[in-house]
Kinemage of the C-alpha trace (Angstrom):
@kinemage 1
@onewidth
@group {chain A} dominant
@subgroup {mainchain}
@vectorlist {calphas} color= white
{ca met a 1} P 0.428 3.747 -9.772
{ca ser a 2} L -0.912 6.601 -12.306
{ca arg a 3} L -3.676 5.996 -14.676
{ca leu a 4} L -1.149 6.284 -17.340
{ca ala a 5} L 1.324 3.562 -15.769
{ca trp a 6} L -1.864 1.453 -15.121
{ca phe a 7} L -2.463 1.740 -19.059
{ca phe a 8} L 1.174 1.345 -20.106
{ca trp a 9} L 1.887 -1.908 -18.099
{ca gly a 10} L -1.258 -3.368 -18.998
{ca ile a 11} L -0.749 -3.314 -22.569
{ca leu a 12} L 2.416 -5.100 -22.036
{ca ala a 13} L 0.549 -7.912 -19.646
{ca val a 14} L -2.427 -8.260 -22.121
{ca val a 15} L -0.001 -8.573 -25.217
{ca thr a 16} L 2.055 -10.733 -23.056
{ca gly a 17} L -0.612 -12.986 -21.577
{ca leu a 18} L -1.945 -13.779 -24.736
{ca trp a 19} L 1.352 -14.583 -26.225
{ca phe a 20} L 2.135 -17.284 -23.444
{ca ala a 21} L -1.056 -18.847 -24.041
{ca ala a 22} L 0.190 -19.732 -26.993
{ca asp a 23} L 4.180 -20.138 -26.768
{ca ser a 24} L 6.839 -20.266 -24.106
{ca leu a 25} L 10.250 -18.888 -23.640
{ca trp a 26} L 11.182 -21.899 -21.519
{ca val a 27} L 12.179 -24.105 -24.418
{ca ser a 28} L 13.488 -27.381 -23.420
{ca pro a 29} L 16.177 -28.332 -23.977
{ca phe a 30} L 17.384 -24.694 -22.942
{ca ser a 31} L 19.799 -23.394 -25.870
{ca tyr a 32} L 20.481 -20.420 -27.877
{ca phe a 33} L 18.864 -21.283 -31.148
{ca pro a 34} L 15.573 -22.574 -29.771
{ca phe a 35} L 15.241 -19.525 -27.612
{ca arg a 36} L 15.787 -17.270 -30.292
{ca ser a 37} L 13.373 -18.912 -32.466
{ca val a 38} L 10.596 -18.143 -29.643
{ca phe a 39} L 11.999 -14.647 -28.689
{ca val a 40} L 12.049 -13.005 -31.974
{ca gln a 41} L 8.108 -14.304 -31.959
{ca tyr a 42} L 7.475 -12.427 -28.776
{ca ser a 43} L 9.477 -9.177 -29.214
{ca gly a 44} L 7.941 -8.828 -32.704
{ca val a 45} L 4.290 -9.270 -31.414
{ca leu a 46} L 4.978 -6.677 -28.577
{ca ala a 47} L 6.663 -4.217 -30.950
{ca val a 48} L 3.775 -4.182 -33.366
{ca ala a 49} L 1.327 -4.104 -30.552
{ca leu a 50} L 2.886 -1.220 -29.042
{ca met a 51} L 3.288 0.574 -32.444
{ca ala a 52} L -0.303 0.288 -33.310
{ca val a 53} L -1.741 1.470 -30.059
{ca ala a 54} L 0.744 4.687 -30.333
{ca leu a 55} L -0.584 5.421 -33.693
{ca leu a 56} L -4.012 4.767 -32.235
{ca leu a 57} L -3.495 7.444 -29.540
{ca ala a 58} L -2.067 9.952 -32.306
{ca leu a 59} L -5.855 10.591 -33.430
{ca arg a 60} L -6.767 12.577 -30.724
{ca leu a 61} L -9.550 10.531 -30.029
{ca arg a 62} L -11.914 11.948 -27.184
{ca val a 63} L -12.288 8.266 -25.788
{ca phe a 64} L -8.714 8.293 -24.840
{ca glu a 65} L -8.359 12.267 -23.258
{ca gln a 66} L -11.677 10.947 -21.040
{ca trp a 67} L -9.738 7.607 -19.813
{ca leu a 68} L -6.466 8.907 -19.502
{ca gly a 69} L -7.279 12.664 -18.195
{ca gly a 70} L -6.548 14.874 -21.175
{ca leu a 71} L -4.535 14.912 -24.250
{ca asp a 72} L -1.179 15.942 -22.317
{ca lys a 73} L -1.771 12.288 -20.772
{ca val a 74} L -2.279 10.809 -23.862
{ca tyr a 75} L 0.541 12.148 -25.383
{ca arg a 76} L 3.058 11.203 -22.490
{ca leu a 77} L 1.481 7.470 -23.220
{ca his a 78} L 2.100 7.731 -26.659
{ca lys a 79} L 5.989 8.534 -26.143
{ca trp a 80} L 6.006 5.377 -23.539
{ca leu a 81} L 4.777 3.374 -26.131
{ca gly a 82} L 7.240 4.734 -28.600
{ca ile a 83} L 10.342 4.029 -26.664
{ca gly a 84} L 8.912 0.516 -25.466
{ca ala a 85} L 8.287 -0.126 -29.281
{ca leu a 86} L 11.728 1.032 -30.194
{ca ile a 87} L 13.364 -1.127 -27.432
{ca met a 88} L 11.792 -4.381 -28.370
{ca ala a 89} L 12.170 -4.035 -32.248
{ca thr a 90} L 15.898 -3.328 -31.636
{ca leu a 91} L 15.952 -6.736 -29.600
{ca his a 92} L 13.813 -8.268 -32.196
{ca trp a 93} L 16.332 -7.015 -34.928
{ca trp a 94} L 19.139 -7.768 -32.811
{ca trp a 95} L 18.165 -11.523 -32.341
{ca ala a 96} L 17.044 -11.836 -35.952
{ca lys a 97} L 19.806 -10.096 -37.731
{ca gly a 98} L 22.677 -10.370 -35.139
{ca thr a 99} L 22.245 -14.142 -35.071
{ca lys a 100} L 23.071 -14.157 -38.681
{ca trp a 101} L 26.440 -12.137 -38.288
{ca met a 102} L 27.543 -13.943 -35.314
{ca val a 103} L 27.447 -17.155 -37.354
{ca gly a 104} L 29.438 -15.648 -39.948
{ca trp a 105} L 31.976 -14.481 -37.456
{ca gly a 106} L 32.017 -18.108 -36.291
{ca trp a 107} L 30.947 -17.196 -32.583
{ca leu a 108} L 27.831 -19.194 -33.188
{ca asp a 109} L 27.605 -22.993 -35.020
{ca lys a 110} L 24.277 -22.970 -36.692
{ca pro a 111} L 22.281 -26.034 -36.235
{ca val a 112} L 22.089 -28.944 -38.702
{ca arg a 113} L 19.096 -29.421 -40.094
{ca val a 114} L 18.121 -33.400 -40.104
{ca gly a 115} L 15.963 -34.450 -42.986
{ca ala a 116} L 13.901 -33.186 -45.454
{ca pro a 117} L 12.300 -29.804 -45.004
{ca pro a 118} L 8.527 -30.072 -44.419
{ca glu a 119} L 5.957 -29.704 -47.475
{ca tyr a 120} L 3.816 -26.896 -46.877
{ca thr a 121} L 0.301 -26.262 -48.829
{ca gly a 122} L -2.280 -23.667 -48.736
{ca leu a 123} L -2.143 -20.256 -47.038
{ca glu a 124} L 0.667 -21.156 -45.137
{ca ser a 125} L 2.357 -22.036 -48.374
{ca trp a 126} L 1.716 -18.562 -49.568
{ca phe a 127} L 2.814 -17.025 -46.421
{ca arg a 128} L 6.156 -18.826 -46.998
{ca ser a 129} L 6.765 -17.693 -50.238
{ca gln a 130} L 6.400 -13.772 -49.076
{ca arg a 131} L 8.944 -14.003 -46.132
{ca gly a 132} L 11.989 -12.931 -48.208
{ca leu a 133} L 10.053 -9.800 -49.347
{ca ala a 134} L 8.684 -9.189 -45.633
{ca glu a 135} L 11.923 -9.731 -44.151
{ca thr a 136} L 13.708 -6.899 -46.291
{ca leu a 137} L 10.889 -4.428 -45.791
{ca gly a 138} L 10.915 -5.032 -42.180
{ca glu a 139} L 14.492 -4.568 -41.914
{ca trp a 140} L 14.761 -1.201 -43.883
{ca ala a 141} L 11.143 -0.011 -42.603
{ca phe a 142} L 12.882 -0.772 -39.032
{ca tyr a 143} L 15.972 1.568 -39.667
{ca ile a 144} L 14.103 4.600 -40.800
{ca ala a 145} L 11.872 4.275 -37.945
{ca ala a 146} L 14.182 4.143 -35.572
{ca val a 147} L 16.252 6.724 -36.823
{ca leu a 148} L 12.718 8.885 -36.697
{ca leu a 149} L 12.126 7.849 -33.122
{ca val a 150} L 15.589 8.896 -31.567
{ca leu a 151} L 15.095 12.290 -33.482
{ca ala a 152} L 11.499 12.519 -31.645
{ca leu a 153} L 13.477 12.003 -28.435
{ca val a 154} L 16.166 14.613 -29.140
{ca lys a 155} L 14.810 18.088 -27.816
{ca ala a 156} L 17.824 19.979 -29.627
{ca phe a 157} L 16.189 18.611 -32.955
{ca pro a 158} L 13.513 21.556 -34.000
{ca tyr a 159} L 9.967 21.536 -33.505
{ca his a 160} L 8.940 22.416 -37.288
{ca leu a 161} L 11.426 19.592 -38.577
{ca phe a 162} L 9.987 16.834 -35.925
{ca arg a 163} L 6.447 17.800 -37.314
{ca lys a 164} L 7.479 17.022 -40.640
{ca thr a 165} L 9.818 13.939 -39.959
{ca his a 166} L 7.338 12.169 -37.246
{ca lys a 167} L 4.598 11.494 -39.816
{ca trp a 168} L 6.697 9.138 -41.487
{ca leu a 169} L 6.304 6.911 -38.929
{ca ala a 170} L 3.088 5.891 -40.141
{ca val a 171} L 4.096 5.459 -43.375
{ca met a 172} L 6.794 2.843 -41.696
{ca phe a 173} L 4.208 0.977 -39.938
{ca leu a 174} L 2.749 -0.264 -42.981
{ca pro a 175} L 5.396 -2.900 -44.072
{ca leu a 176} L 6.214 -2.947 -40.222
{ca ala a 177} L 2.748 -4.241 -40.104
{ca trp a 178} L 3.157 -6.493 -43.091
{ca his a 179} L 6.404 -7.878 -41.618
{ca ser a 180} L 4.675 -8.775 -38.587
{ca val a 181} L 1.746 -10.708 -40.380
{ca val a 182} L 3.853 -12.693 -42.845
{ca leu a 183} L 6.502 -13.516 -40.138
{ca met a 184} L 4.300 -14.762 -37.606
{ca lys a 185} L 4.161 -18.320 -36.456
{ca phe a 186} L 1.899 -19.661 -38.986
{ca glu a 187} L 0.369 -21.883 -35.579
{ca tyr a 188} L -0.718 -18.672 -33.790
{ca trp a 189} L -3.487 -17.949 -36.315
{ca ala a 190} L -5.238 -20.477 -34.412
{ca ala a 191} L -4.864 -18.651 -30.879
{ca pro a 192} L -6.026 -15.567 -29.749
{ca val a 193} L -2.470 -14.174 -29.833
{ca gly a 194} L -2.465 -14.240 -33.770
{ca trp a 195} L -6.138 -12.646 -33.771
{ca leu a 196} L -4.132 -9.991 -31.821
{ca val a 197} L -1.638 -9.338 -34.278
{ca val a 198} L -3.762 -9.097 -37.325
{ca ala a 199} L -5.844 -6.804 -35.376
{ca met a 200} L -3.268 -4.409 -34.140
{ca ala a 201} L -1.672 -4.716 -37.962
{ca leu a 202} L -5.013 -3.792 -39.123
{ca val a 203} L -6.186 -0.804 -36.741
{ca gly a 204} L -2.418 0.584 -37.060
{ca ser a 205} L -2.605 0.793 -40.671
{ca val a 206} L -6.352 2.233 -40.613
{ca ala a 207} L -4.615 5.400 -38.362
{ca ala a 208} L -1.532 5.604 -40.341
{ca val a 209} L -3.351 6.298 -43.198
{ca leu a 210} L -5.961 8.611 -41.344
{ca leu a 211} L -3.072 10.403 -39.902
{ca leu a 212} L -1.341 10.891 -43.184
{ca ala a 213} L -4.605 12.392 -44.572
{ca gly a 214} L -4.822 14.861 -41.657
{ca trp a 215} L -7.535 13.494 -39.927
{ca pro a 216} L -7.320 14.555 -36.533
{ca arg a 217} L -6.193 18.170 -37.388
{ca arg a 218} L -9.392 18.491 -39.721
{ca val a 219} L -12.043 17.269 -37.409
{ca arg a 220} L -11.616 19.950 -34.852
{ca arg a 221} L -10.089 22.785 -36.741
{ca val a 222} L -11.731 26.225 -37.224
{ca ala a 223} L -10.585 29.391 -39.087
{ca gly a 224} L -9.789 32.262 -36.562
{ca glu a 225} L -8.513 35.903 -36.854
{ca ile a 226} L -6.203 38.078 -34.231
{ca val a 227} L -8.304 40.900 -32.963
{ca ser a 228} L -5.992 42.465 -30.350
{ca val a 229} L -2.065 41.748 -29.238
{ca cys a 230} L -0.807 43.082 -25.983
{ca arg a 231} L 3.092 42.640 -25.302
{ca tyr a 232} L 4.904 42.381 -21.774
{ca pro a 233} L 8.404 43.223 -22.760
{ca asp a 234} L 9.794 42.647 -18.741
{ca leu a 235} L 8.330 39.000 -19.304
{ca his a 236} L 9.271 38.427 -22.681
{ca val a 237} L 5.383 37.401 -23.318
{ca phe a 238} L 2.674 38.823 -25.492
{ca glu a 239} L -1.282 38.058 -24.861
{ca cys a 240} L -3.592 37.786 -28.013
{ca gln a 241} L -7.263 37.595 -28.689
{ca val a 242} L -8.077 35.601 -31.429
{ca arg a 243} L -12.244 35.527 -32.949
{ca val a 244} L -12.943 32.028 -33.906
{ca ala a 245} L -15.584 31.029 -36.569
{ca asp a 246} L -18.794 29.337 -35.749
{ca gly a 247} L -17.426 25.889 -35.877
{ca trp a 248} L -15.842 26.278 -32.240
{ca arg a 249} L -17.932 24.918 -29.922
{ca gly a 250} L -16.763 26.362 -26.648
{ca his a 251} L -14.148 24.906 -24.109
{ca arg a 252} L -13.631 24.522 -20.394
{ca pro a 253} L -11.415 26.877 -18.474
{ca gly a 254} L -7.732 24.937 -18.496
{ca gln a 255} L -8.013 23.246 -21.685
{ca phe a 256} L -5.579 24.377 -24.530
{ca ala a 257} L -5.608 24.420 -28.243
{ca phe a 258} L -3.493 24.037 -31.216
{ca val a 259} L -2.791 27.399 -33.072
{ca thr a 260} L -1.432 27.595 -36.525
{ca ser a 261} L -0.163 31.386 -37.361
{ca asp a 262} L 2.710 30.171 -39.801
{ca gly a 263} L 1.766 27.356 -42.092
{ca pro a 264} L 5.503 25.861 -42.834
{ca glu a 265} L 5.939 26.000 -38.876
{ca gly a 266} L 2.521 24.103 -38.477
{ca pro a 267} L 0.493 23.989 -35.218
{ca his a 268} L 1.824 24.747 -31.447
{ca pro a 269} L -0.143 24.012 -28.825
{ca tyr a 270} L -1.212 26.598 -26.260
{ca thr a 271} L -3.440 27.018 -23.026
{ca ile a 272} L -6.523 29.056 -23.414
{ca ala a 273} L -6.429 31.837 -21.008
{ca ser a 274} L -9.980 32.868 -20.949
{ca asp a 275} L -13.408 31.319 -20.567
{ca trp a 276} L -15.826 31.092 -23.355
{ca asn a 277} L -17.966 33.624 -23.873
{ca pro a 278} L -20.287 32.484 -27.362
{ca glu a 279} L -21.531 36.337 -28.036
{ca ser a 280} L -17.544 37.639 -28.345
{ca arg a 281} L -16.122 34.240 -29.694
{ca cys a 282} L -12.878 35.201 -28.403
{ca leu a 283} L -10.230 33.212 -27.452
{ca lys a 284} L -7.060 34.627 -25.245
{ca phe a 285} L -3.776 32.935 -25.724
{ca val a 286} L -0.909 34.447 -23.300
{ca val a 287} L 2.679 33.258 -25.137
{ca lys a 288} L 5.907 32.861 -23.745
{ca glu a 289} L 8.530 33.297 -26.103
{ca leu a 290} L 10.692 30.042 -25.015
{ca gly a 291} L 12.145 29.026 -28.390
{ca asp a 292} L 12.721 30.028 -32.056
{ca his a 293} L 8.928 29.730 -33.023
{ca thr a 294} L 7.576 31.914 -30.154
{ca arg a 295} L 10.190 34.282 -30.539
{ca arg a 296} L 9.109 34.518 -34.241
{ca ala a 297} L 5.619 34.758 -33.611
{ca ser a 298} L 5.978 37.484 -31.241
{ca arg a 299} L 7.454 39.210 -34.007
{ca arg a 300} L 4.829 38.767 -36.638
{ca val a 301} L 1.575 38.741 -34.550
{ca cys a 302} L -0.552 41.741 -35.084
{ca glu a 303} L -4.503 42.541 -35.670
{ca gly a 304} L -6.020 41.024 -38.422
{ca leu a 305} L -3.429 38.155 -38.771
{ca pro a 306} L -5.312 34.778 -39.877
{ca val a 307} L -4.861 32.028 -37.626
{ca thr a 308} L -6.330 28.227 -37.586
{ca val a 309} L -7.260 26.379 -34.119
{ca glu a 310} L -7.754 23.463 -33.392
{ca gly a 311} L -9.187 22.152 -30.245
{ca pro a 312} L -10.078 22.123 -27.487
{ca tyr a 313} L -8.356 19.177 -25.793
{ca gly a 314} L -7.193 18.344 -22.063
{ca gly a 315} L -8.490 17.836 -18.726
{ca phe a 316} L -7.023 20.405 -16.625
{ca thr a 317} L -10.622 21.451 -15.779
{ca phe a 318} L -10.330 22.014 -12.110
{ca glu a 319} L -13.654 19.543 -11.586
{ca asp a 320} L -13.650 18.074 -8.046
{ca asp a 321} L -15.652 18.121 -4.676
{ca cys a 322} L -12.914 19.146 -2.439
{ca pro a 323} L -13.697 22.173 -0.284
{ca val a 324} L -10.331 23.743 -1.023
{ca gln a 325} L -8.218 23.976 -3.765
{ca ile a 326} L -4.551 25.002 -3.926
{ca trp a 327} L -3.567 25.982 -7.661
{ca val a 328} L 0.470 26.693 -8.199
{ca gly a 329} L 1.147 28.619 -11.449
{ca ala a 330} L 4.762 28.725 -12.141
{ca gly a 331} L 5.850 31.465 -15.006
{ca ile a 332} L 3.698 30.973 -18.160
{ca gly a 333} L 1.952 28.072 -15.965
{ca ile a 334} L -0.284 30.760 -14.785
{ca thr a 335} L -2.445 30.648 -18.119
{ca pro a 336} L -4.898 27.892 -17.186
{ca phe a 337} L -5.527 29.633 -13.598
{ca ile a 338} L -6.363 32.885 -15.730
{ca ala a 339} L -8.899 31.068 -17.556
{ca arg a 340} L -10.626 29.653 -14.464
{ca met a 341} L -10.727 33.313 -12.564
{ca asp a 342} L -12.193 34.551 -15.939
{ca tyr a 343} L -14.971 31.679 -15.120
{ca leu a 344} L -15.271 31.789 -11.561
{ca ala a 345} L -15.694 35.895 -11.733
{ca arg a 346} L -19.128 34.971 -13.672
{ca his a 347} L -20.129 31.696 -12.004
{ca pro a 348} L -18.851 31.946 -8.530
{ca ser a 349} L -18.263 28.792 -6.372
{ca ser a 350} L -18.174 27.455 -2.511
{ca gln a 351} L -14.873 26.305 -2.740
{ca thr a 352} L -12.078 28.164 -0.881
{ca ile a 353} L -9.194 28.699 -3.480
{ca tyr a 354} L -5.545 29.465 -3.221
{ca leu a 355} L -3.583 30.571 -6.101
{ca phe a 356} L 0.278 30.421 -5.911
{ca his a 357} L 1.855 32.344 -8.726
{ca thr a 358} L 5.896 32.220 -8.752
{ca thr a 359} L 7.917 34.329 -11.108
{ca ala a 360} L 11.349 35.152 -11.862
{ca asp a 361} L 10.782 37.884 -14.100
{ca ile a 362} L 8.284 41.066 -12.973
{ca ser a 363} L 5.529 43.159 -14.725
{ca his a 364} L 3.933 45.574 -12.563
{ca asp a 365} L 1.030 45.858 -14.810
{ca ala a 366} L 0.844 41.956 -15.406
{ca leu a 367} L 0.723 41.671 -11.668
{ca asp a 368} L -2.390 44.180 -11.459
{ca lys a 369} L -4.071 42.444 -13.788
{ca leu a 370} L -3.887 39.212 -12.089
{ca arg a 371} L -4.528 40.852 -9.002
{ca ile a 372} L -7.736 42.221 -10.256
{ca asp a 373} L -8.732 38.734 -11.796
{ca ala a 374} L -8.086 37.197 -8.304
{ca glu a 375} L -10.335 39.485 -6.560
{ca ala a 376} L -13.005 39.340 -9.204
{ca ala a 377} L -13.013 35.715 -8.839
{ca gly a 378} L -12.955 35.223 -4.949
{ca val a 379} L -9.295 33.708 -5.145
{ca asn a 380} L -6.662 34.012 -2.586
{ca leu a 381} L -3.642 35.402 -4.662
{ca ile a 382} L 0.036 34.661 -3.163
{ca ile a 383} L 2.952 35.852 -5.392
{ca arg a 384} L 6.358 34.726 -5.159
{ca arg a 385} L 9.217 36.640 -6.859
{ca ser a 386} L 11.333 34.089 -6.635
{ca arg a 387} L 14.659 36.330 -7.428
{ca ala a 388} L 14.024 38.138 -4.119
{ca glu a 389} L 12.315 35.790 -1.936
{ca gly a 390} L 13.701 32.346 -3.129
{ca arg a 391} L 12.057 29.345 -5.022
{ca leu a 392} L 8.411 28.277 -3.577
{ca thr a 393} L 8.565 25.038 -1.953
{ca pro a 394} L 5.818 22.206 -0.718
{ca glu a 395} L 6.375 23.505 2.894
{ca ala a 396} L 5.263 27.178 1.847
{ca val a 397} L 2.829 25.835 -0.178
{ca arg a 398} L 1.279 24.058 2.940
{ca asp a 399} L 1.955 26.441 5.665
{ca ala a 400} L -0.085 29.129 3.710
{ca val a 401} L -3.472 26.490 3.284
{ca pro a 402} L -5.529 26.083 6.791
{ca gly a 403} L -6.929 22.581 6.399
{ca trp a 404} L -4.632 21.848 3.678
{ca pro a 405} L -4.922 17.708 4.061
{ca glu a 406} L -8.243 18.165 2.542
{ca val a 407} L -7.180 20.016 -0.494
{ca ser a 408} L -6.736 19.134 -4.181
{ca val a 409} L -3.534 20.384 -5.898
{ca trp a 410} L -3.999 22.074 -9.270
{ca phe a 411} L -0.311 22.525 -10.703
{ca cys a 412} L 1.064 24.041 -14.115
{ca gly a 413} L 4.764 24.970 -14.548
{ca pro a 414} L 8.269 23.680 -14.506
{ca val a 415} L 8.454 19.687 -14.377
{ca ala a 416} L 11.081 19.769 -11.313
{ca leu a 417} L 8.711 21.790 -9.525
{ca gly a 418} L 5.643 19.723 -10.068
{ca gln a 419} L 7.551 16.736 -9.042
{ca ser a 420} L 9.011 18.064 -5.593
{ca leu a 421} L 5.397 19.574 -4.875
{ca phe a 422} L 3.258 16.297 -5.570
{ca his a 423} L 6.139 14.010 -4.003
{ca gln a 424} L 5.694 16.154 -0.425
{ca phe a 425} L 2.110 16.419 -0.715
{ca glu a 426} L 1.756 12.585 -1.306
{ca arg a 427} L 4.236 12.152 1.421
{ca trp a 428} L 1.819 14.207 3.758
{ca gly a 429} L -1.097 11.822 3.145
{ca val a 430} L -2.870 13.739 0.095
{ca pro a 431} L -4.214 10.829 -2.425
{ca leu a 432} L -2.758 10.931 -5.910
{ca arg a 433} L -6.229 11.247 -7.468
{ca arg a 434} L -6.334 14.759 -5.546
{ca leu a 435} L -3.199 16.054 -7.317
{ca his a 436} L -3.267 17.180 -10.970
{ca arg a 437} L -0.930 18.803 -13.235
{ca glu a 438} L -0.790 19.463 -17.082
{ca leu a 439} L 2.081 17.521 -18.622
{ca phe a 440} L 2.600 20.220 -21.572
{ca asp a 441} L 5.228 18.573 -23.225
{ca met a 442} L 3.890 16.954 -26.757
{ca arg a 443} L 7.346 15.382 -27.537
């Protein structure tokens, strides 16, 4: 199981364990309404915990990058947590709201209350007085949050609109946190699960306020200026050099940064395709025209254009002690390997490295530069022209590398190719810890 899966299921297990220490789903005698009462509590606790951790991860804290192996992994976990929160919140909403509808439709008979209602005093009485407001705020916040989460999962929804609407989830968490704390069973306050809910509500709320204030962007953001642009029309790619201000503290080959060249569009992630040189203070970015933003950027980038650069981020840094490394860069996925070769040209390594570059589009100028970089770095370069030679297969990679059982594999490119490559190498006995890929998908 991957580190991401351990983290995700670990969160579910901890929250569930604490809840079961205070309550149970196995009501006796078992019937609809008693089960509904406890399941609404359980699903609400789980939903608020998942949302809070997702907001915490969105702060881009270095500690989570270190634990999970890079910001790309952090955002993948953030996405899983968001989906999990949506599922649990929807179940919570249906068992709470749908039950009332089914009673009104005559599908269920509401239990008859026997005896006088209990008298509440002190803090419990105050919480009871807030239930109506908390239910209303939570219900409408859920509707808005559900729409925003669904839009975030729709790839056809434009990125610049996604970026603007997604931050409203931080606003929606505040009434949802209040809803959770007020409507939580009062008995939970004496148990660890109650402390967990309050802690998650506070942590998530602080994270939400920081996100709305733009805290992550401001901490690691520096000004820059484009000093050169080189275009490769055959590849629909442009390359630009950005000189950054003194606030940039350097980066490791394979890391990426968020670059803003158009204020309304906002920041976009790009791999840094160069090693860090404090004398020139320049970062190279190689960008392929894959969508509306990159096509517009290709038309407007020019020397002298001011930009902002935020980073560096990522854990795709080629650090291991394997005697042989296999690199696979498909299409624009070649960029982290260009940066690493720039580094190796000045800091030779004892590792034997095989770089497989598979590409459908051909630019002789770009391939010539790649060959020069590989020769300077002492890297064995294998180029695969997929239109003429067919797709790169795991078998072709394996057969080209002597001593492949002892290798580590570093992949950047399309998801399907990466999954096929890793699946086969894992079947052939290469441990999962030696298979590395960049999950370059921020949605």
